[in-house]
N, C-alpha and C positions, 0 to 999 in steps of 0.2 A: 730134852724132858726124860728124864731116864724111869725105867720101866716102874720104880716105886711110885714116882709122883703121877704117873699116866693111869696107873691101877687108881690111886688116891681121886683124881679125876672124873676118873670112869663112874667110879660108886655116887661121888659127888651130884654128877648130872643125874644119874639114874634115881637119886632120891629126892631130889628137886624136882625130877619131872614126872612122878608118882604119881602128883593129884592133880595135872592139868597142863596149862601151857607154861612155856616160860620165856622169857625175853631176856635174852642176852646178848650182850654190847663188847665188841673188839675194839681198845684201843687202838690208835695208828697214829704213831708221832710223829709220820708226815704232815697230819692234818693240823697245821697249826694256825691260827687265826681265822678258822671255818669249823662249823659245826653242819655236818651235814650225815642226814640220817637215809637208808636205804632198808626197808623192809621186805622180809622173804616168808613166805610161807611153801614148805615141801621143794625148795630150793627154788623157785620163781618167785620174780620180782612182784610187788604188789603196788598198785598206781592209785 
């Protein structure tokens, strides 16, 4: 990611987080044929 896109991403995340919680999901190409979710809060997995 170049520096310009990195700054834009940072500003976008700041704007979204301004009013509360955010749920973000990363697409993992290796996870074909399944649907697995792991929820974390403050870096800790939730059960």
